[in-house]
N, C-alpha and C positions, 0 to 999 in steps of 0.2 A: 721581138716573132720575127724582124725579117734579117735578122742573123740566125737567127736560125732556121726556118724559112731558108737564108742559101747554103747552110747545112742539107739541108737535105737533099736542095737540090744536087752539090756537091758528090752529095756522093751518092744518087741514083745516077750521077755523071760517070761516077766510079767503076759501077756496077756497070753501065751500059759499055764501056769502053773497055774495063778486062774481057768482056762474055764476045765483043766485033773481036777485039783482037786474040783472043784463044780460039772461033769460031776460026778466021782466019787463016790458022796454020794449023787445019784440020783437025782439034783435041774436041772432043768432050766438052762444055760448058757446066757451068758449076756454079748454079746457082743458089744460094739457102731461098729457097720460096716464104720460109717464117723470117726472114730476116726483107724480103722487098715487101711482105705483104705490109711488115710494120712502118718501109720506108714511105710507102704508098701510103697509109693510113695518117702518118704525121704530114705529110705535106697537104692530105684531103684535110683533115682537123687546123693545121696552121692559116688553107686556104677560106675556110671556112669564116673562123676565127679573124680575118681582114675583111674581109667582106662584111664581116655587122661593123666593125669597126669605122668604115667606110664608113654606115649603112647613117651611124649612130654623128657623123660630121652631116649628114648628108649629100653624101657624093651620090650618081646617079647612076643607072644604068648607061646609060649616051655620054655622059661625062669617065667614067672608065673607059669603055668602047672610043674614045677619040684619042685619051691618050697610050693608046696600047700600042 
């Protein structure tokens, strides 16, 4: 699960970097909204799954904030 979350983060970073570089040279940014939405939904799902696993292990919100 952590590998999947990392992969999603890398993909989002690549999209953001490409958009930034394209905008810097004055070109229109061409991002597939459907692909971006799919990545965001995957990220949300993964975060919820991780939160549930942490709760099952007895990790509290305070402990999570201390480790961020």
